Each structure stands twice: as structure tokens, then as C-alpha cells.
C-alpha positions as CSV (number, residue, x, y, z in Angstrom):
1,M,-51.9,-21.7,-23.5
2,I,-52.4,-21.9,-27.5
3,Y,-55.6,-20.2,-26.8
4,K,-53.9,-17.3,-25.2
5,Q,-51.8,-16.8,-27.7
6,V,-54.0,-16.9,-30.8
7,V,-55.3,-13.9,-28.4
8,E,-52.3,-11.9,-28.4
9,H,-52.4,-12.4,-32.2
10,Y,-55.6,-10.6,-32.5
11,G,-55.0,-8.1,-29.8
12,T,-58.0,-8.9,-28.0
13,Q,-60.7,-11.5,-27.4
14,Q,-63.1,-9.0,-29.4
15,K,-60.7,-8.6,-32.4
16,M,-60.1,-12.6,-32.4
17,A,-63.8,-13.2,-31.7
18,D,-64.8,-10.5,-35.4
19,A,-61.9,-12.1,-36.6
20,I,-63.2,-15.9,-36.5
21,G,-66.8,-14.6,-36.4
22,C,-68.2,-16.0,-32.8
23,S,-68.7,-14.2,-29.7
24,Q,-65.7,-12.4,-27.0
25,T,-68.0,-14.7,-24.6
26,L,-66.8,-17.8,-26.6
27,V,-62.8,-17.0,-27.0
28,W,-63.4,-16.5,-22.9
29,R,-64.5,-19.6,-22.4
30,W,-62.2,-21.1,-24.4
31,L,-59.6,-19.3,-22.7
32,N,-61.1,-20.4,-19.3
33,G,-61.5,-24.0,-20.0
34,K,-65.2,-23.8,-20.0
35,A,-65.5,-24.8,-23.7
36,K,-63.4,-26.2,-26.3
37,M,-62.9,-24.9,-29.6
38,P,-65.0,-26.3,-32.2
39,T,-63.4,-27.7,-35.6
40,H,-64.5,-24.9,-37.6
41,F,-63.2,-22.0,-35.8
42,A,-60.1,-23.4,-35.4
43,L,-59.5,-24.2,-39.4
44,K,-60.7,-20.9,-39.6
45,V,-58.5,-19.4,-36.7
46,E,-55.6,-21.8,-39.2
47,K,-56.6,-20.2,-42.5
48,L,-56.6,-16.9,-40.7
49,T,-53.4,-16.8,-39.2
50,N,-51.5,-19.0,-42.2
51,G,-50.8,-21.3,-40.5
52,K,-49.1,-20.0,-37.1
53,F,-51.7,-21.8,-35.5
54,K,-52.3,-25.4,-36.5
55,A,-56.0,-26.3,-36.5
56,V,-54.8,-30.0,-34.8
57,D,-53.1,-27.8,-31.8
58,L,-56.7,-25.5,-31.2
59,C,-59.1,-28.7,-31.9
60,S,-58.7,-31.6,-29.1
61,R,-61.2,-33.9,-31.8
62,L,-58.8,-33.1,-34.8
63,A,-55.8,-33.7,-32.9
64,E,-57.7,-37.7,-32.0
65,I,-58.4,-37.9,-35.4
66,E,-54.8,-37.1,-36.8
67,Q,-53.6,-39.7,-34.0
68,I,-55.9,-42.3,-35.8
69,K,-53.7,-44.8,-38.0
70,T,-54.9,-45.9,-41.4
71,P,-54.2,-49.0,-42.9
72,S,-50.8,-47.5,-45.6
73,D,-49.4,-46.1,-41.9
74,N,-48.6,-49.6,-41.1
């Protein structure tokens, strides 16, 4: 699971939470499938990790948006 990889990147759930500005409890909820990562946190993780973890992989809403075809895609 990608959330686990992000936590491993930071070392602990608390260090990840501190880095992105949320609570350790929220990180735990993502890890355990109790909540989905919001767009703003996913974008922050991507930026802080210099793209090692892509926001689209962390946030299901971004993945849905990415799959919407634009008229220029036809």
C-alpha cells in the first residue's frame, strides 16, 4: 500500500503527520482504510517528496479526475 511506503519514507506516522500538517491519527486512518487522503495532503506529499509519491496515487479523487477525457484527447 502506498500510504505505508510514504510513512516508511518519513520514518514514523508522527513524522509524516508533522511534515504534511495533520494528526498522527489521520495518518493511521489512511493506513487502515478508515479514511481517504484529501487532495491537498496528496499534493503536499508529492511536493515534499519531490515527486517520489504522486498525488494521483495517493488520492482516489485525483485519479478519477485524471481519467476524465478532455475534448482534445479525442
